[in-house]
C-alpha positions as CSV (number, residue, x, y, z in Angstrom):
1,X,18.5,-22.7,-20.6
2,X,15.3,-22.3,-23.7
3,X,12.5,-24.1,-23.7
4,X,10.6,-25.4,-26.5
5,X,8.5,-22.3,-26.9
6,X,11.4,-20.1,-27.0
7,X,11.2,-19.5,-23.6
8,X,14.4,-18.6,-21.8
9,X,14.7,-19.8,-18.3
10,X,16.9,-18.3,-15.2
11,X,16.3,-14.9,-13.3
12,X,17.3,-12.2,-15.4
13,X,18.2,-9.0,-14.4
14,X,16.2,-6.8,-17.6
15,X,12.5,-7.6,-18.5
16,X,13.6,-5.6,-21.6
17,X,17.4,-5.7,-23.7
18,X,17.2,-4.2,-27.1
19,X,20.5,-4.0,-28.8
20,X,21.5,-2.5,-32.2
21,X,17.6,-2.8,-33.1
22,X,16.6,-1.9,-37.1
23,X,13.8,-1.6,-39.5
24,X,13.2,-0.2,-42.5
25,X,10.4,0.4,-44.6
26,X,11.4,0.4,-48.1
27,X,13.1,3.2,-48.3
28,X,12.5,4.6,-45.0
29,X,15.0,3.6,-42.0
30,X,12.0,3.7,-39.2
31,X,14.5,2.4,-35.9
32,X,18.3,3.2,-36.6
33,X,19.7,0.9,-34.2
34,X,18.0,1.7,-30.8
35,X,19.3,0.0,-27.8
36,X,16.8,-0.5,-24.5
37,X,17.2,-1.5,-21.3
38,X,14.2,-1.8,-19.3
39,X,14.3,-3.5,-15.8
40,X,12.1,-5.2,-14.1
41,X,9.5,-3.6,-12.3
42,X,10.2,0.0,-13.4
43,X,7.9,2.5,-15.5
44,X,9.9,2.7,-18.7
45,X,8.4,5.5,-20.8
46,X,9.3,5.7,-24.9
47,X,9.1,9.6,-25.7
48,X,9.6,11.0,-29.2
49,X,7.5,13.2,-31.8
50,X,5.2,11.4,-34.3
51,X,7.2,9.4,-36.8
52,X,9.9,8.9,-34.8
53,X,10.3,5.2,-34.3
54,X,7.8,4.3,-31.4
55,X,5.4,2.2,-32.2
56,X,7.5,0.0,-34.4
57,X,9.5,-0.2,-31.8
58,X,6.4,-1.6,-29.4
59,X,5.5,-3.4,-32.2
60,X,8.2,-5.6,-32.3
61,X,8.7,-6.3,-28.7
62,X,5.2,-7.7,-28.8
63,X,6.4,-9.8,-31.6
64,X,4.0,-8.4,-33.8
65,X,6.8,-6.8,-36.3
66,X,9.9,-8.9,-38.1
67,X,12.8,-6.9,-37.1
68,X,15.9,-5.9,-39.8
69,X,19.0,-5.9,-37.5
70,X,19.5,-6.1,-33.5
71,X,19.0,-8.2,-30.8
72,X,15.9,-8.2,-28.9
73,X,15.1,-10.2,-25.3
74,X,11.5,-9.2,-23.5
75,X,11.3,-11.8,-20.1
76,X,13.9,-13.7,-21.4
77,X,12.7,-14.6,-25.1
78,X,13.5,-13.7,-28.7
79,X,9.9,-12.1,-29.2
80,X,10.2,-13.2,-33.0
81,X,10.3,-17.0,-31.9
82,X,8.7,-17.1,-28.9
83,X,5.7,-19.1,-28.1
84,X,2.1,-18.7,-26.3
85,X,3.2,-19.6,-23.0
86,X,5.7,-16.2,-23.5
87,X,2.3,-14.4,-24.8
88,X,0.9,-14.8,-21.5
89,X,3.6,-13.1,-20.1
90,X,2.7,-10.0,-21.6
91,X,0.1,-7.6,-22.0
92,X,-0.8,-5.5,-24.8
93,X,-3.1,-2.3,-25.1
94,X,-2.7,-1.0,-28.6
95,X,-3.2,2.0,-30.3
96,X,-7.1,0.6,-31.9
97,X,-9.5,-0.5,-29.9
98,X,-9.6,-4.0,-29.3
99,X,-13.1,-5.0,-27.9
100,X,-16.4,-6.2,-29.8
101,X,-18.7,-3.5,-29.6
102,X,-21.8,-5.7,-29.1
103,X,-20.5,-7.6,-25.7
104,X,-21.2,-6.1,-22.6
105,X,-17.9,-5.1,-19.9
106,X,-18.5,-8.1,-18.6
107,X,-18.6,-9.9,-21.1
108,X,-15.6,-8.9,-23.2
109,X,-13.4,-9.5,-20.3
110,X,-14.6,-13.0,-19.1
111,X,-13.9,-13.8,-23.0
112,X,-10.4,-12.8,-23.1
113,X,-9.8,-14.2,-19.5
114,X,-10.3,-17.5,-21.2
115,X,-7.2,-17.0,-23.3
116,X,-5.1,-17.3,-21.0
117,X,-3.9,-19.9,-18.5
118,X,-4.0,-18.2,-14.9
119,X,-6.4,-14.9,-15.7
120,X,-7.1,-12.6,-12.8
121,X,-10.6,-12.5,-12.0
122,X,-12.7,-10.6,-14.2
123,X,-14.7,-8.7,-11.6
124,X,-11.1,-7.5,-9.7
125,X,-9.9,-6.3,-13.2
126,X,-13.1,-4.8,-14.1
127,X,-12.7,-2.6,-10.5
128,X,-9.1,-2.3,-11.0
129,X,-9.9,0.3,-14.0
130,X,-12.9,1.8,-12.6
131,X,-15.7,0.0,-14.4
132,X,-18.0,-1.6,-12.4
133,X,-20.3,1.1,-12.8
134,X,-20.1,0.3,-16.4
135,X,-20.3,-3.6,-16.0
136,X,-23.5,-4.6,-17.8
137,X,-22.9,-1.8,-20.2
138,X,-22.4,-3.2,-24.3
139,X,-18.8,-1.1,-25.2
140,X,-20.5,0.2,-28.0
141,X,-22.0,2.9,-25.5
142,X,-18.6,3.8,-23.5
143,X,-16.9,7.0,-23.9
144,X,-13.7,7.2,-25.4
145,X,-12.1,7.5,-22.1
146,X,-14.0,4.4,-20.8
147,X,-13.3,2.3,-24.1
148,X,-9.4,3.0,-23.4
149,X,-9.9,1.4,-19.5
150,X,-12.0,-1.8,-21.3
151,X,-8.8,-1.7,-23.3
152,X,-6.3,-1.5,-20.6
153,X,-8.2,-4.7,-18.8
154,X,-7.4,-6.4,-21.4
155,X,-4.2,-5.8,-21.7
156,X,-3.8,-7.1,-17.9
157,X,-6.4,-9.7,-17.7
158,X,-3.6,-12.5,-18.1
159,X,-1.6,-11.5,-15.3
160,X,1.3,-10.4,-17.4
161,X,4.8,-9.5,-16.0
162,X,5.3,-7.0,-18.7
163,X,2.8,-4.5,-20.1
164,X,3.0,-2.8,-23.5
165,X,1.5,1.2,-23.8
166,X,1.3,2.4,-27.4
167,X,-0.1,6.1,-26.9
168,X,-2.5,4.8,-24.3
169,X,-3.9,8.5,-24.0
170,X,-4.5,9.8,-27.4
171,X,-7.4,12.0,-27.6
172,X,-8.1,11.9,-24.2
173,X,-9.0,15.4,-22.7
174,X,-7.3,16.3,-19.7
175,X,-9.2,15.1,-17.2
176,X,-10.2,11.6,-18.5
177,X,-5.8,11.3,-18.7
178,X,-4.9,12.1,-14.8
179,X,-7.2,9.3,-14.6
180,X,-5.6,7.0,-16.8
181,X,-2.2,8.2,-14.6
182,X,-3.7,6.7,-11.9
183,X,-4.5,3.3,-13.4
184,X,-0.6,3.0,-14.4
185,X,0.7,3.9,-11.0
186,X,-1.8,1.4,-9.8
187,X,-0.5,-1.4,-11.7
188,X,3.2,-0.2,-11.5
189,X,2.7,-0.3,-7.7
190,X,1.6,-4.0,-8.4
191,X,5.1,-5.0,-10.0
192,X,3.8,-4.6,-13.0
193,X,6.8,-3.7,-15.4
194,X,5.3,-0.9,-17.9
195,X,6.5,0.2,-21.4
196,X,4.9,3.3,-22.6
197,X,5.3,5.5,-25.6
198,X,4.1,8.5,-25.5
199,X,4.5,12.6,-27.3
200,X,3.2,14.3,-24.0
201,X,5.8,15.5,-22.1
202,X,3.9,16.0,-18.7
203,X,2.2,12.0,-19.0
204,X,6.5,11.0,-19.1
205,X,7.0,12.7,-15.9
206,X,4.3,12.0,-14.4
207,X,4.5,8.4,-14.7
208,X,8.0,7.1,-15.7
209,X,10.8,6.3,-13.5
210,X,13.2,6.5,-17.0
211,X,13.2,7.4,-20.5
212,X,14.7,6.9,-23.8
213,X,14.2,9.7,-25.9
214,X,13.7,8.7,-29.7
215,X,14.3,11.3,-32.9
216,X,15.3,9.9,-36.2
217,X,15.3,6.0,-35.2
218,X,17.9,6.6,-32.8
219,X,18.0,6.9,-29.0
220,X,19.2,10.6,-28.3
221,X,19.0,10.3,-24.4
222,X,18.0,8.1,-21.6
223,X,18.0,8.4,-18.0
224,X,15.3,9.5,-15.2
225,X,13.7,12.5,-16.0
226,X,14.9,14.8,-13.7
227,X,18.6,13.5,-14.6
228,X,17.8,14.9,-18.0
229,X,16.8,17.8,-17.0
230,X,20.1,18.5,-15.8
231,X,22.7,17.0,-18.5
232,X,20.6,18.4,-21.3
233,X,19.8,21.6,-19.7
234,X,21.3,24.5,-20.7
235,X,20.6,28.2,-19.4
236,X,18.0,29.3,-16.7
237,X,16.3,32.3,-16.6
238,X,16.0,34.2,-13.3
239,X,13.9,37.2,-13.8
240,X,13.8,40.4,-11.7
241,X,11.8,43.7,-11.4
242,X,14.1,47.0,-10.9
243,X,13.6,49.7,-8.7
244,X,11.5,51.6,-11.0
245,X,8.9,48.7,-11.4
246,X,10.9,47.8,-15.0
247,X,10.7,43.7,-15.3
248,X,14.0,42.2,-16.0
249,X,15.7,39.0,-16.8
250,X,19.0,37.0,-17.4
251,X,19.3,33.9,-19.9
252,X,22.7,32.3,-17.6
253,X,24.2,28.5,-17.1
254,X,25.4,29.9,-13.4
255,X,22.3,31.4,-11.9
256,X,23.2,30.6,-8.7
257,X,26.1,32.9,-9.3
258,X,23.0,36.1,-10.7
259,X,21.1,35.8,-7.7
260,X,24.1,36.3,-5.4
261,X,25.0,39.2,-7.5
262,X,20.9,40.5,-7.6
263,X,21.6,40.0,-3.9
264,X,24.1,41.9,-3.4
265,X,23.0,44.9,-5.7
266,X,19.8,44.9,-4.0
267,X,21.4,45.3,-0.6
268,X,18.7,41.6,0.2
269,X,15.3,41.3,-0.6
270,X,15.0,40.8,-4.6
271,X,11.5,42.3,-6.3
272,X,9.9,39.5,-8.5
273,X,12.8,37.2,-7.9
274,X,12.0,34.3,-10.5
275,X,14.1,31.3,-11.0
276,X,13.0,29.2,-14.3
277,X,15.2,26.5,-14.9
278,X,14.9,24.1,-18.0
279,X,11.8,21.7,-18.0
280,X,11.5,18.6,-19.8
281,X,10.1,20.4,-22.5
282,X,12.6,22.5,-23.6
283,X,15.0,19.4,-23.3
284,X,12.7,17.1,-25.6
285,X,12.8,20.3,-28.3
286,X,16.5,20.6,-28.4
287,X,17.4,16.6,-28.6
288,X,14.2,16.2,-31.2
289,X,15.6,19.7,-32.9
290,X,12.1,20.4,-32.9
291,X,12.3,23.7,-31.1
292,X,9.7,26.0,-32.2
293,X,7.1,23.5,-33.3
294,X,4.1,20.9,-31.0
295,X,6.4,17.7,-29.9
């Protein structure tokens, strides 16, 4: 059943259901037949290099960019036609800062709360993102990490069922990035469904229950991070030290067998033994065809 504002009522197994999504910019195909299925309550990561189609996909999910083909349902509705009631259920954190710089943090969050029918308490949201001590500070005085926290506050003030985060930690130093991860985990623990785009491998593995790896506008792999490593990782590296002190190493698809052979050869303990299995980064570089380059 569909209401006048375009929202489909009823229970839906998926928070985001995308099939055959396509988008072109002139002669360039940015999104080339993407399928995505995001379950309610999970953190879903979209991983890929710059220009892979991640941001375009999220903009279509937000209802802020028209698609050229495919079917898209977000919280049961088509973002292209959904109305204000649907938009109040979806929170967005843009790549660009959205807060007015002359207002204080408290004034900004209270102002944005007025845009929603059932907002969260502004003071609670300020505490949630860790800006209590900056509540009376003007936005222009905040650090980059603090401004990003404020962006998240504005994204969740409407108490959304779904939060869309597009490259949320670009430009963060390592400490600020890890603090931000803690915030995302708290939101997920509260039951918020989160779709996160990133090109940081560590971030994707730390936050996402499942991942879609996009390259050239297509999904080239999807699944839990550990499952992707098992499915798409190939050879492991077994390292050891010979009795004369010479370090040795061997790439193998059967590391357990190699270790067993070494155990027999050394008649017990293997000096300097180390087994290095394919990391998510190894899998990512292979899937996206960027071996030898940065993600």
